[in-house]
DSSP file (Angstrom, degrees, kcal/mol; ACC not computed):
  #  RESIDUE AA STRUCTURE BP1 BP2  ACC     N-H-->O    O-->H-N    N-H-->O    O-->H-N    TCO  KAPPA ALPHA  PHI   PSI    X-CA   Y-CA   Z-CA
    1    1 A M              0   0    0      0, 0.0     2,-0.1     0, 0.0     0, 0.0   0.000 360.0 360.0 360.0 134.8  166.9   39.2   91.0
    2    2 A S        -     0   0    0      1,-0.0     2,-0.4     2,-0.0     0, 0.0  -0.435 360.0-129.4 -82.9 160.0  166.3   39.9   94.7
    3    3 A T        -     0   0    0     -2,-0.1     2,-0.4     2,-0.0    -1,-0.0  -0.897  20.6-175.0-112.1 140.9  164.1   37.8   96.9
    4    4 A M        -     0   0    0     -2,-0.4     2,-0.5     2,-0.0    -2,-0.0  -0.994  11.3-152.7-135.3 127.9  161.4   39.2   99.2
    5    5 A N        -     0   0    0     -2,-0.4     2,-0.3     2,-0.0    -2,-0.0  -0.850  16.0-174.5 -99.8 134.8  159.4   37.1  101.6
    6    6 A I        -     0   0    0     -2,-0.5     2,-0.5     2,-0.0    -2,-0.0  -0.934  18.1-136.9-126.8 152.8  155.9   38.2  102.5
    7    7 A S        -     0   0    0     -2,-0.3    -2,-0.0     6,-0.0     0, 0.0  -0.916  23.3-176.4-108.3 133.7  153.3   36.9  105.0
    8    8 A L        -     0   0    0     -2,-0.5    -2,-0.0     2,-0.0     2,-0.0  -0.961  30.0-110.4-127.1 144.8  149.7   36.7  104.0
    9    9 A P     >  -     0   0    0      0, 0.0     4,-2.4     0, 0.0     3,-0.5  -0.354  42.9-103.6 -62.5 156.7  146.6   35.7  105.9
   10   10 A D  H  > S+     0   0    0      1,-0.2     4,-2.6     2,-0.2     5,-0.2   0.859 120.6  55.4 -53.7 -40.0  145.2   32.4  104.7
   11   11 A A  H  > S+     0   0    0      1,-0.2     4,-1.8     2,-0.2    -1,-0.2   0.902 110.3  44.8 -64.1 -40.5  142.3   34.1  102.8
   12   12 A L  H  > S+     0   0    0     -3,-0.5     4,-2.7     2,-0.2    -2,-0.2   0.898 112.1  51.7 -70.4 -39.4  144.7   36.3  100.8
   13   13 A K  H  X S+     0   0    0     -4,-2.4     4,-2.8     1,-0.2    -2,-0.2   0.916 109.9  50.0 -62.2 -42.0  147.1   33.3  100.1
   14   14 A S  H  X S+     0   0    0     -4,-2.6     4,-2.3    -5,-0.2    -1,-0.2   0.903 110.3  50.6 -61.8 -40.7  144.1   31.3   98.8
   15   15 A F  H  X S+     0   0    0     -4,-1.8     4,-2.5     2,-0.2    -2,-0.2   0.937 111.5  47.1 -62.5 -46.8  143.1   34.3   96.6
   16   16 A V  H  X S+     0   0    0     -4,-2.7     4,-2.6     1,-0.2    -2,-0.2   0.935 112.1  50.2 -60.8 -46.8  146.6   34.5   95.1
   17   17 A D  H  X S+     0   0    0     -4,-2.8     4,-2.1     1,-0.2    -1,-0.2   0.895 110.7  50.1 -59.0 -40.4  146.7   30.8   94.5
   18   18 A E  H  X S+     0   0    0     -4,-2.3     4,-2.8     2,-0.2     5,-0.3   0.911 110.6  49.0 -64.1 -43.6  143.4   30.9   92.8
   19   19 A Q  H  X S+     0   0    0     -4,-2.5     4,-2.4     1,-0.2     6,-0.4   0.896 109.3  53.2 -63.4 -40.3  144.5   33.8   90.6
   20   20 A V  H  <>S+     0   0    0     -4,-2.6     5,-1.3     1,-0.2     4,-0.5   0.932 115.5  39.0 -60.8 -46.4  147.7   32.0   89.7
   21   21 A S  H  <5S+     0   0    0     -4,-2.1     3,-0.3    -5,-0.2    -2,-0.2   0.892 121.0  42.8 -74.7 -38.1  145.8   28.8   88.6
   22   22 A Q  H  <5S+     0   0    0     -4,-2.8    -2,-0.2     1,-0.2    -1,-0.2   0.800 118.1  42.7 -79.3 -28.4  142.9   30.6   86.9
   23   23 A R  T  <5S-     0   0    0     -4,-2.4    -1,-0.2    -5,-0.3    -2,-0.2   0.327 111.7-109.2-106.7   8.1  144.8   33.3   85.1
   24   24 A G  T   5 +     0   0    0     -4,-0.5     2,-0.2    -3,-0.3    -3,-0.2   0.698  59.9 154.0  81.2  20.3  147.7   31.2   83.8
   25   25 A Y      < -     0   0    0     -5,-1.3    -1,-0.2    -6,-0.4     3,-0.1  -0.557  41.2-142.8 -78.4 148.1  150.6   32.5   85.9
   26   26 A G  S    S+     0   0    0     -2,-0.2     2,-0.3     1,-0.2    -1,-0.1   0.850  79.6   3.2 -76.6 -35.4  153.4   30.1   86.5
   27   27 A T  S  > S-     0   0    0      1,-0.1     4,-1.4    -7,-0.0    -1,-0.2  -0.928  72.6-108.2-144.9 165.8  154.0   31.2   90.1
   28   28 A S  H  > S+     0   0    0     -2,-0.3     4,-2.5     1,-0.2     5,-0.2   0.818 117.9  62.5 -66.2 -29.0  152.6   33.5   92.7
   29   29 A S  H  > S+     0   0    0      2,-0.2     4,-2.7     1,-0.2    -1,-0.2   0.895 100.4  51.9 -62.8 -40.0  155.7   35.6   92.2
   30   30 A E  H  > S+     0   0    0      2,-0.2     4,-2.1     1,-0.2    -1,-0.2   0.916 110.5  48.8 -61.4 -42.3  154.7   36.2   88.6
   31   31 A Y  H  X S+     0   0    0     -4,-1.4     4,-2.1     2,-0.2    -2,-0.2   0.937 112.8  46.2 -62.9 -47.6  151.2   37.3   89.7
   32   32 A V  H  X S+     0   0    0     -4,-2.5     4,-2.3     1,-0.2    -2,-0.2   0.894 110.0  54.2 -65.3 -40.3  152.6   39.7   92.4
   33   33 A R  H  X S+     0   0    0     -4,-2.7     4,-2.5     1,-0.2    -1,-0.2   0.909 108.3  50.0 -59.8 -41.2  155.2   41.2   89.9
   34   34 A E  H  X S+     0   0    0     -4,-2.1     4,-2.5     1,-0.2    -1,-0.2   0.914 109.4  51.0 -64.8 -41.0  152.4   42.0   87.5
   35   35 A L  H  X S+     0   0    0     -4,-2.1     4,-2.1     1,-0.2    -1,-0.2   0.912 111.3  48.3 -60.7 -41.7  150.4   43.7   90.3
   36   36 A I  H  X S+     0   0    0     -4,-2.3     4,-2.5     2,-0.2    -2,-0.2   0.914 110.8  50.3 -66.2 -42.8  153.4   45.8   91.2
   37   37 A R  H  X S+     0   0    0     -4,-2.5     4,-2.5     1,-0.2    -2,-0.2   0.920 110.5  50.0 -60.8 -43.3  154.0   46.8   87.6
   38   38 A K  H  X S+     0   0    0     -4,-2.5     4,-2.3     1,-0.2    -1,-0.2   0.891 110.6  49.7 -63.1 -38.4  150.4   47.8   87.2
   39   39 A D  H  X S+     0   0    0     -4,-2.1     4,-2.6     2,-0.2    -1,-0.2   0.891 108.9  52.2 -68.0 -38.2  150.6   49.9   90.3
   40   40 A Q  H  X S+     0   0    0     -4,-2.5     4,-2.5     2,-0.2    -2,-0.2   0.933 110.6  48.5 -60.1 -45.0  153.8   51.5   89.0
   41   41 A D  H  X S+     0   0    0     -4,-2.5     4,-2.8     1,-0.2    -2,-0.2   0.907 111.2  50.4 -60.6 -42.3  152.0   52.4   85.8
   42   42 A R  H  X S+     0   0    0     -4,-2.3     4,-2.5     2,-0.2    -2,-0.2   0.911 111.1  47.8 -63.0 -43.7  149.0   53.8   87.8
   43   43 A V  H  X S+     0   0    0     -4,-2.6     4,-2.1     2,-0.2    -1,-0.2   0.905 113.0  49.0 -64.5 -41.4  151.3   55.9   89.9
   44   44 A H  H  X S+     0   0    0     -4,-2.5     4,-2.2     2,-0.2    -2,-0.2   0.938 112.3  47.5 -63.4 -47.0  153.1   57.2   86.8
   45   45 A L  H  X S+     0   0    0     -4,-2.8     4,-2.7     1,-0.2    -2,-0.2   0.904 109.9  53.2 -61.7 -41.5  149.9   58.0   85.1
   46   46 A R  H  X S+     0   0    0     -4,-2.5     4,-2.7     1,-0.2    -1,-0.2   0.909 108.4  50.7 -60.4 -41.7  148.6   59.8   88.2
   47   47 A G  H  X S+     0   0    0     -4,-2.1     4,-2.4     2,-0.2    -1,-0.2   0.913 110.7  48.5 -61.9 -42.8  151.7   61.9   88.2
   48   48 A L  H  X S+     0   0    0     -4,-2.2     4,-2.5     2,-0.2    -2,-0.2   0.914 112.3  48.8 -63.2 -42.5  151.3   62.8   84.6
   49   49 A L  H  X S+     0   0    0     -4,-2.7     4,-2.5     2,-0.2    -2,-0.2   0.913 112.4  47.6 -64.9 -42.0  147.6   63.7   85.1
   50   50 A L  H  X S+     0   0    0     -4,-2.7     4,-1.7     2,-0.2    -1,-0.2   0.896 111.9  50.3 -66.2 -39.0  148.4   65.9   88.2
   51   51 A A  H  X S+     0   0    0     -4,-2.4     4,-0.7    -5,-0.2    -2,-0.2   0.918 112.9  46.8 -63.6 -42.4  151.2   67.6   86.3
   52   52 A G  H >< S+     0   0    0     -4,-2.5     3,-0.7     1,-0.2    -2,-0.2   0.898 110.7  52.0 -65.4 -40.2  148.9   68.3   83.4
   53   53 A A  H 3< S+     0   0    0     -4,-2.5    -1,-0.2     1,-0.2    -2,-0.2   0.820 112.8  45.0 -67.2 -30.1  146.1   69.5   85.7
   54   54 A S  H 3< S+     0   0    0     -4,-1.7    -1,-0.2    -5,-0.2    -2,-0.2   0.506  95.4  97.8 -93.1  -3.3  148.5   72.0   87.4
   55   55 A S  S << S-     0   0    0     -3,-0.7     3,-0.1    -4,-0.7    -3,-0.0  -0.416  85.6 -93.7 -82.5 161.2  150.0   73.3   84.2
   56   56 A E        -     0   0    0     -2,-0.1    -1,-0.1     1,-0.1    -2,-0.1  -0.481  45.3-107.6 -70.7 139.8  149.0   76.5   82.4
   57   57 A P        -     0   0    0      0, 0.0    -1,-0.1     0, 0.0    -4,-0.0  -0.373  36.5-176.8 -65.4 147.4  146.4   76.0   79.7
   58   58 A T        -     0   0    0      1,-0.4     0, 0.0    -3,-0.1     0, 0.0   0.576  56.1  -4.9-108.5 -97.7  147.7   76.5   76.2
   59   59 A A  S    S-     0   0    0      1,-0.1    -1,-0.4     3,-0.0     2,-0.1  -0.728  79.3-100.6-101.5 151.2  145.3   76.2   73.3
   60   60 A P        -     0   0    0      0, 0.0     2,-1.4     0, 0.0     5,-0.1  -0.407  25.8-127.9 -67.9 145.3  141.6   75.4   73.6
   61   61 A A        +     0   0    0      4,-0.1     2,-0.1    -2,-0.1    -2,-0.0  -0.609  58.4 142.3 -92.3  74.3  140.7   71.8   72.7
   62   62 A D  S  > S-     0   0    0     -2,-1.4     4,-2.0     1,-0.0     5,-0.2  -0.319  70.3 -78.5-103.6-172.1  137.9   72.8   70.3
   63   63 A D  H  > S+     0   0    0      1,-0.2     4,-2.2     2,-0.2     5,-0.2   0.876 129.7  52.9 -58.0 -40.0  136.8   71.3   67.0
   64   64 A A  H  > S+     0   0    0      2,-0.2     4,-2.2     1,-0.2    -1,-0.2   0.892 106.7  53.1 -64.9 -39.3  139.7   72.9   65.1
   65   65 A Y  H  > S+     0   0    0      1,-0.2     4,-1.9     2,-0.2    -2,-0.2   0.941 112.2  43.6 -60.4 -48.7  142.2   71.4   67.5
   66   66 A F  H  X S+     0   0    0     -4,-2.0     4,-2.4     1,-0.2    -1,-0.2   0.845 111.0  54.9 -70.0 -32.4  140.9   67.9   67.1
   67   67 A E  H  X S+     0   0    0     -4,-2.2     4,-2.4    -5,-0.2    -1,-0.2   0.907 107.2  50.9 -65.1 -40.4  140.6   68.3   63.3
   68   68 A E  H  X S+     0   0    0     -4,-2.2     4,-2.4     2,-0.2    -2,-0.2   0.899 109.2  51.0 -63.1 -40.6  144.3   69.3   63.2
   69   69 A L  H  X S+     0   0    0     -4,-1.9     4,-2.3     2,-0.2    -2,-0.2   0.932 110.2  49.3 -61.2 -45.2  145.2   66.2   65.2
   70   70 A R  H  X S+     0   0    0     -4,-2.4     4,-2.6     1,-0.2    -2,-0.2   0.910 110.5  50.8 -60.8 -41.8  143.3   64.0   62.8
   71   71 A N  H  X S+     0   0    0     -4,-2.4     4,-2.5     1,-0.2    -1,-0.2   0.907 109.6  49.8 -63.1 -41.8  145.0   65.7   59.9
   72   72 A R  H  X S+     0   0    0     -4,-2.4     4,-2.4     2,-0.2    -1,-0.2   0.891 111.7  49.0 -64.3 -38.6  148.5   65.1   61.4
   73   73 A L  H  X S+     0   0    0     -4,-2.3     4,-2.5     2,-0.2    -2,-0.2   0.915 111.0  49.4 -66.6 -42.8  147.6   61.4   62.0
   74   74 A R  H  X S+     0   0    0     -4,-2.6     4,-1.5     2,-0.2    -2,-0.2   0.932 113.0  47.4 -60.4 -45.2  146.4   61.0   58.4
   75   75 A K  H  X S+     0   0    0     -4,-2.5     4,-1.2     1,-0.2    -2,-0.2   0.913 112.7  48.7 -62.8 -43.9  149.6   62.6   57.1
   76   76 A A  H  X S+     0   0    0     -4,-2.4     4,-1.5     1,-0.2    -1,-0.2   0.866 109.1  53.1 -66.1 -36.4  151.8   60.4   59.4
   77   77 A S  H  < S+     0   0    0     -4,-2.5    -1,-0.2     1,-0.2    -2,-0.2   0.799 109.3  48.4 -72.6 -26.4  150.0   57.2   58.4
   78   78 A T  H  < S+     0   0    0     -4,-1.5    -1,-0.2    -5,-0.2    -2,-0.2   0.729 113.2  48.0 -82.6 -21.0  150.5   57.9   54.7
   79   79 A Q  H  <        0   0    0     -4,-1.2    -2,-0.2     1,-0.2    -1,-0.2   0.738 360.0 360.0 -86.5 -24.1  154.2   58.7   55.2
   80   80 A G     <        0   0    0     -4,-1.5    -1,-0.2    -5,-0.1    -2,-0.1   0.453 360.0 360.0 -81.1 360.0  154.9   55.6   57.3
């Protein structure tokens, strides 16, 4: 694992320290790693949403579409 040193203003360091103690993190590094992972997830989701928004529409998402999804889920849950 690589090491990275960061500088924070006193107010931000106090906030991080408070989050570590109140939310059960062992270290400030654990807290920062979780924030980075969440941001990675957010960036990935944003990319998926933008890709979906720019793609060509396929079938309409009407009542029949959602009923078919429910049927597939029911079938999959009885087979599993």
